[in-house]
N, CA, C and O atoms as a Tripos MOL2 file, in Angstrom:
@<TRIPOS>MOLECULE
protein
  200   199    50     0     0
PROTEIN
NO_CHARGES

@<TRIPOS>ATOM
      1 N         -14.6770  -23.5500    3.1410 N.3       1 UNK1
      2 CA        -13.4360  -22.9730    3.6230 C.3       1 UNK1
      3 C         -13.6840  -21.6040    4.2500 C.2       1 UNK1
      4 O         -13.1560  -21.2920    5.3170 O.2       1 UNK1
      5 N         -14.4910  -20.7960    3.5740 N.am      2 UNK2
      6 CA        -14.7840  -19.4590    4.0780 C.3       2 UNK2
      7 C         -15.5600  -19.5360    5.3890 C.2       2 UNK2
      8 O         -15.3250  -18.7420    6.3000 O.2       2 UNK2
      9 N         -16.4760  -20.4840    5.4830 N.am      3 UNK3
     10 CA        -17.2450  -20.6500    6.7180 C.3       3 UNK3
     11 C         -16.3380  -21.0740    7.8680 C.2       3 UNK3
     12 O         -16.5490  -20.6510    9.0050 O.2       3 UNK3
     13 N         -15.3490  -21.8870    7.5950 N.am      4 UNK4
     14 CA        -14.4120  -22.3220    8.6350 C.3       4 UNK4
     15 C         -13.6230  -21.1350    9.1650 C.2       4 UNK4
     16 O         -13.4620  -20.9870   10.3770 O.2       4 UNK4
     17 N         -13.1330  -20.2960    8.2750 N.am      5 UNK5
     18 CA        -12.4020  -19.1020    8.6870 C.3       5 UNK5
     19 C         -13.2970  -18.1830    9.4990 C.2       5 UNK5
     20 O         -12.8690  -17.6180   10.5050 O.2       5 UNK5
     21 N         -14.5420  -18.0350    9.0620 N.am      6 UNK6
     22 CA        -15.4990  -17.1950    9.7680 C.3       6 UNK6
     23 C         -15.7380  -17.6950   11.1870 C.2       6 UNK6
     24 O         -15.7470  -16.9040   12.1310 O.2       6 UNK6
     25 N         -15.9300  -18.9960   11.3440 N.am      7 UNK7
     26 CA        -16.1850  -19.5720   12.6680 C.3       7 UNK7
     27 C         -14.9530  -19.4420   13.5650 C.2       7 UNK7
     28 O         -15.0770  -19.1110   14.7440 O.2       7 UNK7
     29 N         -13.7780  -19.6990   13.0190 N.am      8 UNK8
     30 CA        -12.5460  -19.5830   13.8130 C.3       8 UNK8
     31 C         -12.3560  -18.1490   14.2890 C.2       8 UNK8
     32 O         -12.0290  -17.9220   15.4540 O.2       8 UNK8
     33 N         -12.5560  -17.1770   13.3990 N.am      9 UNK9
     34 CA        -12.4140  -15.7830   13.7910 C.3       9 UNK9
     35 C         -13.4680  -15.3770   14.8150 C.2       9 UNK9
     36 O         -13.1820  -14.5890   15.7160 O.2       9 UNK9
     37 N         -14.6680  -15.9010   14.6870 N.am     10 UNK10
     38 CA        -15.7170  -15.5990   15.6470 C.3      10 UNK10
     39 C         -15.3520  -16.1150   17.0340 C.2      10 UNK10
     40 O         -15.5210  -15.4060   18.0260 O.2      10 UNK10
     41 N         -14.8560  -17.3390   17.1070 N.am     11 UNK11
     42 CA        -14.4510  -17.9150   18.3980 C.3      11 UNK11
     43 C         -13.2780  -17.1400   18.9900 C.2      11 UNK11
     44 O         -13.2830  -16.8290   20.1810 O.2      11 UNK11
     45 N         -12.2800  -16.8260   18.1780 N.am     12 UNK12
     46 CA        -11.1340  -16.0600   18.6670 C.3      12 UNK12
     47 C         -11.5470  -14.6740   19.1410 C.2      12 UNK12
     48 O         -11.0160  -14.1570   20.1240 O.2      12 UNK12
     49 N         -12.4990  -14.0780   18.4300 N.am     13 UNK13
     50 CA        -12.9850  -12.7650   18.8330 C.3      13 UNK13
     51 C         -13.6720  -12.8360   20.1900 C.2      13 UNK13
     52 O         -13.4510  -11.9810   21.0470 O.2      13 UNK13
     53 N         -14.4990  -13.8490   20.3850 N.am     14 UNK14
     54 CA        -15.1880  -13.9970   21.6630 C.3      14 UNK14
     55 C         -14.1950  -14.2500   22.8060 C.2      14 UNK14
     56 O         -14.3430  -13.6930   23.8940 O.2      14 UNK14
     57 N         -13.1910  -15.0860   22.5560 N.am     15 UNK15
     58 CA        -12.1720  -15.3480   23.5810 C.3      15 UNK15
     59 C         -11.3890  -14.0760   23.8780 C.2      15 UNK15
     60 O         -11.1400  -13.7660   25.0430 O.2      15 UNK15
     61 N         -11.0060  -13.3520   22.8680 N.am     16 UNK16
     62 CA        -10.2520  -12.1210   23.0550 C.3      16 UNK16
     63 C         -11.0760  -11.0370   23.7290 C.2      16 UNK16
     64 O         -10.5450  -10.2360   24.4980 O.2      16 UNK16
     65 N         -12.3610  -11.0100   23.4430 N.am     17 UNK17
     66 CA        -13.2330  -10.0130   24.0570 C.3      17 UNK17
     67 C         -13.3480  -10.2470   25.5500 C.2      17 UNK17
     68 O         -13.4340   -9.2980   26.3290 O.2      17 UNK17
     69 N         -13.3490  -11.5140   25.9510 N.am     18 UNK18
     70 CA        -13.4850  -11.8530   27.3600 C.3      18 UNK18
     71 C         -12.1560  -11.7060   28.0950 C.2      18 UNK18
     72 O         -12.1260  -11.1960   29.2140 O.2      18 UNK18
     73 N         -11.0530  -12.1480   27.4800 N.am     19 UNK19
     74 CA         -9.7960  -12.2250   28.2220 C.3      19 UNK19
     75 C          -8.8540  -11.0420   27.9730 C.2      19 UNK19
     76 O          -8.3460  -10.4550   28.9280 O.2      19 UNK19
     77 N          -8.6180  -10.6910   26.7350 N.am     20 UNK20
     78 CA         -7.6380   -9.6470   26.4150 C.3      20 UNK20
     79 C          -8.3170   -8.5400   25.6210 C.2      20 UNK20
     80 O          -8.7630   -8.7590   24.4950 O.2      20 UNK20
     81 N          -8.3950   -7.3640   26.2060 N.am     21 UNK21
     82 CA         -9.0890   -6.2760   25.5150 C.3      21 UNK21
     83 C          -8.3000   -5.7720   24.3050 C.2      21 UNK21
     84 O          -8.8940   -5.4450   23.2780 O.2      21 UNK21
     85 N          -6.9810   -5.7070   24.4120 N.am     22 UNK22
     86 CA         -6.1670   -5.2280   23.2890 C.3      22 UNK22
     87 C          -6.2230   -6.2160   22.1290 C.2      22 UNK22
     88 O          -6.3770   -5.8150   20.9760 O.2      22 UNK22
     89 N          -6.0990   -7.5000   22.4320 N.am     23 UNK23
     90 CA         -6.1670   -8.5250   21.3950 C.3      23 UNK23
     91 C          -7.5810   -8.6120   20.8390 C.2      23 UNK23
     92 O          -7.7750   -8.8680   19.6510 O.2      23 UNK23
     93 N          -8.5640   -8.3980   21.7030 N.am     24 UNK24
     94 CA         -9.9660   -8.4420   21.2760 C.3      24 UNK24
     95 C         -10.2660   -7.4020   20.2150 C.2      24 UNK24
     96 O         -11.0370   -7.6530   19.2890 O.2      24 UNK24
     97 N          -9.6500   -6.2220   20.3530 N.am     25 UNK25
     98 CA         -9.8670   -5.1690   19.3580 C.3      25 UNK25
     99 C          -9.2820   -5.5770   18.0090 C.2      25 UNK25
    100 O          -9.8940   -5.3430   16.9670 O.2      25 UNK25
    101 N          -8.0990   -6.1860   18.0290 N.am     26 UNK26
    102 CA         -7.4660   -6.6270   16.7900 C.3      26 UNK26
    103 C          -8.2920   -7.7250   16.1260 C.2      26 UNK26
    104 O          -8.5110   -7.6980   14.9150 O.2      26 UNK26
    105 N          -8.7470   -8.6840   16.9200 N.am     27 UNK27
    106 CA         -9.5460   -9.7790   16.3770 C.3      27 UNK27
    107 C         -10.8980   -9.2520   15.8960 C.2      27 UNK27
    108 O         -11.4650   -9.7840   14.9420 O.2      27 UNK27
    109 N         -11.4130   -8.2160   16.5440 N.am     28 UNK28
    110 CA        -12.6680   -7.6180   16.1050 C.3      28 UNK28
    111 C         -12.5240   -7.0440   14.6970 C.2      28 UNK28
    112 O         -13.4290   -7.1700   13.8730 O.2      28 UNK28
    113 N         -11.3900   -6.4190   14.4300 N.am     29 UNK29
    114 CA        -11.1290   -5.8820   13.0870 C.3      29 UNK29
    115 C         -11.0710   -7.0240   12.0740 C.2      29 UNK29
    116 O         -11.6150   -6.9100   10.9750 O.2      29 UNK29
    117 N         -10.4170   -8.1200   12.4400 N.am     30 UNK30
    118 CA        -10.3500   -9.2750   11.5440 C.3      30 UNK30
    119 C         -11.7330   -9.8710   11.3080 C.2      30 UNK30
    120 O         -12.0400  -10.3120   10.2000 O.2      30 UNK30
    121 N         -12.5680   -9.8850   12.3440 N.am     31 UNK31
    122 CA        -13.9270  -10.4110   12.1990 C.3      31 UNK31
    123 C         -14.7420   -9.5490   11.2410 C.2      31 UNK31
    124 O         -15.4940  -10.0720   10.4200 O.2      31 UNK31
    125 N         -14.5970   -8.2530   11.3410 N.am     32 UNK32
    126 CA        -15.3060   -7.3570   10.4290 C.3      32 UNK32
    127 C         -14.8430   -7.5890    8.9920 C.2      32 UNK32
    128 O         -15.6560   -7.6010    8.0680 O.2      32 UNK32
    129 N         -13.5410   -7.7720    8.8080 N.am     33 UNK33
    130 CA        -13.0330   -8.0650    7.4650 C.3      33 UNK33
    131 C         -13.5790   -9.3920    6.9490 C.2      33 UNK33
    132 O         -13.9090   -9.5130    5.7690 O.2      33 UNK33
    133 N         -13.6750  -10.3910    7.8360 N.am     34 UNK34
    134 CA        -14.2250  -11.6850    7.4360 C.3      34 UNK34
    135 C         -15.6890  -11.5450    7.0520 C.2      34 UNK34
    136 O         -16.1340  -12.1880    6.1000 O.2      34 UNK34
    137 N         -16.4440  -10.7290    7.7600 N.am     35 UNK35
    138 CA        -17.8460  -10.5100    7.4130 C.3      35 UNK35
    139 C         -17.9810   -9.8370    6.0500 C.2      35 UNK35
    140 O         -18.8780  -10.1710    5.2760 O.2      35 UNK35
    141 N         -17.0990   -8.8970    5.7590 N.am     36 UNK36
    142 CA        -17.1290   -8.2270    4.4580 C.3      36 UNK36
    143 C         -16.8550   -9.2310    3.3440 C.2      36 UNK36
    144 O         -17.5360   -9.2290    2.3190 O.2      36 UNK36
    145 N         -15.8460  -10.0980    3.5500 N.am     37 UNK37
    146 CA        -15.5250  -11.1110    2.5480 C.3      37 UNK37
    147 C         -16.6890  -12.0860    2.3920 C.2      37 UNK37
    148 O         -17.0120  -12.4970    1.2780 O.2      37 UNK37
    149 N         -17.3160  -12.4540    3.5010 N.am     38 UNK38
    150 CA        -18.4680  -13.3550    3.4510 C.3      38 UNK38
    151 C         -19.6100  -12.7420    2.6480 C.2      38 UNK38
    152 O         -20.2290  -13.4210    1.8300 O.2      38 UNK38
    153 N         -19.8890  -11.4790    2.8750 N.am     39 UNK39
    154 CA        -20.9530  -10.8200    2.1290 C.3      39 UNK39
    155 C         -20.6300  -10.7270    0.6420 C.2      39 UNK39
    156 O         -21.5110  -10.9020   -0.2000 O.2      39 UNK39
    157 N         -19.3730  -10.4510    0.3210 N.am     40 UNK40
    158 CA        -18.9690  -10.3990   -1.0910 C.3      40 UNK40
    159 C         -19.1660  -11.7650   -1.7430 C.2      40 UNK40
    160 O         -19.6490  -11.8570   -2.8710 O.2      40 UNK40
    161 N         -18.7850  -12.8370   -1.0180 N.am     41 UNK41
    162 CA        -18.9570  -14.1810   -1.5580 C.3      41 UNK41
    163 C         -20.4300  -14.5260   -1.7540 C.2      41 UNK41
    164 O         -20.7960  -15.1350   -2.7590 O.2      41 UNK41
    165 N         -21.2730  -14.1440   -0.8070 N.am     42 UNK42
    166 CA        -22.7050  -14.4420   -0.9160 C.3      42 UNK42
    167 C         -23.3550  -13.7040   -2.0620 C.2      42 UNK42
    168 O         -24.1810  -14.2700   -2.7780 O.2      42 UNK42
    169 N         -22.9880  -12.4240   -2.2490 N.am     43 UNK43
    170 CA        -23.6050  -11.6320   -3.3120 C.3      43 UNK43
    171 C         -23.0660  -11.9840   -4.6950 C.2      43 UNK43
    172 O         -23.7950  -11.8920   -5.6830 O.2      43 UNK43
    173 N         -21.8050  -12.3840   -4.7770 N.am     44 UNK44
    174 CA        -21.2480  -12.7090   -6.0860 C.3      44 UNK44
    175 C         -21.6700  -14.0970   -6.5350 C.2      44 UNK44
    176 O         -21.7000  -14.3620   -7.7370 O.2      44 UNK44
    177 N         -21.9980  -14.9910   -5.6120 N.am     45 UNK45
    178 CA        -22.4180  -16.3370   -5.9640 C.3      45 UNK45
    179 C         -21.2400  -17.2040   -6.2970 C.2      45 UNK45
    180 O         -20.1230  -16.7300   -6.5050 O.2      45 UNK45
    181 N         -21.5200  -18.5000   -6.3430 N.am     46 UNK46
    182 CA        -20.4510  -19.4520   -6.6650 C.3      46 UNK46
    183 C         -20.4110  -19.6700   -8.1670 C.2      46 UNK46
    184 O         -21.4380  -19.7570   -8.8410 O.2      46 UNK46
    185 N         -19.1920  -19.7550   -8.6600 N.am     47 UNK47
    186 CA        -19.0160  -20.0480  -10.0830 C.3      47 UNK47
    187 C         -18.5260  -21.4750  -10.2230 C.2      47 UNK47
    188 O         -17.6380  -21.9130   -9.4920 O.2      47 UNK47
    189 N         -19.0980  -22.1810  -11.1480 N.am     48 UNK48
    190 CA        -18.7360  -23.5860  -11.3550 C.3      48 UNK48
    191 C         -17.3420  -23.6850  -11.9890 C.2      48 UNK48
    192 O         -17.0200  -22.9570  -12.9280 O.2      48 UNK48
    193 N         -16.5490  -24.5720  -11.4720 N.am     49 UNK49
    194 CA        -15.2200  -24.8050  -12.0440 C.3      49 UNK49
    195 C         -15.3480  -25.8100  -13.1830 C.2      49 UNK49
    196 O         -16.0020  -26.8430  -13.0380 O.2      49 UNK49
    197 N         -14.7240  -25.5040  -14.3140 N.am     50 UNK50
    198 CA        -14.8050  -26.4030  -15.4730 C.3      50 UNK50
    199 C         -13.5500  -27.2220  -15.6170 C.2      50 UNK50
    200 O         -13.4430  -28.0320  -16.5380 O.2      50 UNK50
@<TRIPOS>BOND
     1     1     2 1
     2     2     3 1
     3     3     4 2
     4     3     5 am
     5     5     6 1
     6     6     7 1
     7     7     8 2
     8     7     9 am
     9     9    10 1
    10    10    11 1
    11    11    12 2
    12    11    13 am
    13    13    14 1
    14    14    15 1
    15    15    16 2
    16    15    17 am
    17    17    18 1
    18    18    19 1
    19    19    20 2
    20    19    21 am
    21    21    22 1
    22    22    23 1
    23    23    24 2
    24    23    25 am
    25    25    26 1
    26    26    27 1
    27    27    28 2
    28    27    29 am
    29    29    30 1
    30    30    31 1
    31    31    32 2
    32    31    33 am
    33    33    34 1
    34    34    35 1
    35    35    36 2
    36    35    37 am
    37    37    38 1
    38    38    39 1
    39    39    40 2
    40    39    41 am
    41    41    42 1
    42    42    43 1
    43    43    44 2
    44    43    45 am
    45    45    46 1
    46    46    47 1
    47    47    48 2
    48    47    49 am
    49    49    50 1
    50    50    51 1
    51    51    52 2
    52    51    53 am
    53    53    54 1
    54    54    55 1
    55    55    56 2
    56    55    57 am
    57    57    58 1
    58    58    59 1
    59    59    60 2
    60    59    61 am
    61    61    62 1
    62    62    63 1
    63    63    64 2
    64    63    65 am
    65    65    66 1
    66    66    67 1
    67    67    68 2
    68    67    69 am
    69    69    70 1
    70    70    71 1
    71    71    72 2
    72    71    73 am
    73    73    74 1
    74    74    75 1
    75    75    76 2
    76    75    77 am
    77    77    78 1
    78    78    79 1
    79    79    80 2
    80    79    81 am
    81    81    82 1
    82    82    83 1
    83    83    84 2
    84    83    85 am
    85    85    86 1
    86    86    87 1
    87    87    88 2
    88    87    89 am
    89    89    90 1
    90    90    91 1
    91    91    92 2
    92    91    93 am
    93    93    94 1
    94    94    95 1
    95    95    96 2
    96    95    97 am
    97    97    98 1
    98    98    99 1
    99    99   100 2
   100    99   101 am
   101   101   102 1
   102   102   103 1
   103   103   104 2
   104   103   105 am
   105   105   106 1
   106   106   107 1
   107   107   108 2
   108   107   109 am
   109   109   110 1
   110   110   111 1
   111   111   112 2
   112   111   113 am
   113   113   114 1
   114   114   115 1
   115   115   116 2
   116   115   117 am
   117   117   118 1
   118   118   119 1
   119   119   120 2
   120   119   121 am
   121   121   122 1
   122   122   123 1
   123   123   124 2
   124   123   125 am
   125   125   126 1
   126   126   127 1
   127   127   128 2
   128   127   129 am
   129   129   130 1
   130   130   131 1
   131   131   132 2
   132   131   133 am
   133   133   134 1
   134   134   135 1
   135   135   136 2
   136   135   137 am
   137   137   138 1
   138   138   139 1
   139   139   140 2
   140   139   141 am
   141   141   142 1
   142   142   143 1
   143   143   144 2
   144   143   145 am
   145   145   146 1
   146   146   147 1
   147   147   148 2
   148   147   149 am
   149   149   150 1
   150   150   151 1
   151   151   152 2
   152   151   153 am
   153   153   154 1
   154   154   155 1
   155   155   156 2
   156   155   157 am
   157   157   158 1
   158   158   159 1
   159   159   160 2
   160   159   161 am
   161   161   162 1
   162   162   163 1
   163   163   164 2
   164   163   165 am
   165   165   166 1
   166   166   167 1
   167   167   168 2
   168   167   169 am
   169   169   170 1
   170   170   171 1
   171   171   172 2
   172   171   173 am
   173   173   174 1
   174   174   175 1
   175   175   176 2
   176   175   177 am
   177   177   178 1
   178   178   179 1
   179   179   180 2
   180   179   181 am
   181   181   182 1
   182   182   183 1
   183   183   184 2
   184   183   185 am
   185   185   186 1
   186   186   187 1
   187   187   188 2
   188   187   189 am
   189   189   190 1
   190   190   191 1
   191   191   192 2
   192   191   193 am
   193   193   194 1
   194   194   195 1
   195   195   196 2
   196   195   197 am
   197   197   198 1
   198   198   199 1
   199   199   200 2
@<TRIPOS>SUBSTRUCTURE
     1 UNK1         2 RESIDUE 1 A UNK
     2 UNK2         6 RESIDUE 1 A UNK
     3 UNK3        10 RESIDUE 1 A UNK
     4 UNK4        14 RESIDUE 1 A UNK
     5 UNK5        18 RESIDUE 1 A UNK
     6 UNK6        22 RESIDUE 1 A UNK
     7 UNK7        26 RESIDUE 1 A UNK
     8 UNK8        30 RESIDUE 1 A UNK
     9 UNK9        34 RESIDUE 1 A UNK
    10 UNK10       38 RESIDUE 1 A UNK
    11 UNK11       42 RESIDUE 1 A UNK
    12 UNK12       46 RESIDUE 1 A UNK
    13 UNK13       50 RESIDUE 1 A UNK
    14 UNK14       54 RESIDUE 1 A UNK
    15 UNK15       58 RESIDUE 1 A UNK
    16 UNK16       62 RESIDUE 1 A UNK
    17 UNK17       66 RESIDUE 1 A UNK
    18 UNK18       70 RESIDUE 1 A UNK
    19 UNK19       74 RESIDUE 1 A UNK
    20 UNK20       78 RESIDUE 1 A UNK
    21 UNK21       82 RESIDUE 1 A UNK
    22 UNK22       86 RESIDUE 1 A UNK
    23 UNK23       90 RESIDUE 1 A UNK
    24 UNK24       94 RESIDUE 1 A UNK
    25 UNK25       98 RESIDUE 1 A UNK
    26 UNK26      102 RESIDUE 1 A UNK
    27 UNK27      106 RESIDUE 1 A UNK
    28 UNK28      110 RESIDUE 1 A UNK
    29 UNK29      114 RESIDUE 1 A UNK
    30 UNK30      118 RESIDUE 1 A UNK
    31 UNK31      122 RESIDUE 1 A UNK
    32 UNK32      126 RESIDUE 1 A UNK
    33 UNK33      130 RESIDUE 1 A UNK
    34 UNK34      134 RESIDUE 1 A UNK
    35 UNK35      138 RESIDUE 1 A UNK
    36 UNK36      142 RESIDUE 1 A UNK
    37 UNK37      146 RESIDUE 1 A UNK
    38 UNK38      150 RESIDUE 1 A UNK
    39 UNK39      154 RESIDUE 1 A UNK
    40 UNK40      158 RESIDUE 1 A UNK
    41 UNK41      162 RESIDUE 1 A UNK
    42 UNK42      166 RESIDUE 1 A UNK
    43 UNK43      170 RESIDUE 1 A UNK
    44 UNK44      174 RESIDUE 1 A UNK
    45 UNK45      178 RESIDUE 1 A UNK
    46 UNK46      182 RESIDUE 1 A UNK
    47 UNK47      186 RESIDUE 1 A UNK
    48 UNK48      190 RESIDUE 1 A UNK
    49 UNK49      194 RESIDUE 1 A UNK
    50 UNK50      198 RESIDUE 1 A UNK
């Protein structure tokens, strides 16, 4: 699920960077937030659901 969100934000960021500079900046902020969440998930590891 997290990887899907990451990929969607990456694609939207690239589209916004090319077409809309104002929207690109907003999506860039969201991409940075997604990267932070991704790093937190990678470092914390997965916990098994019981």
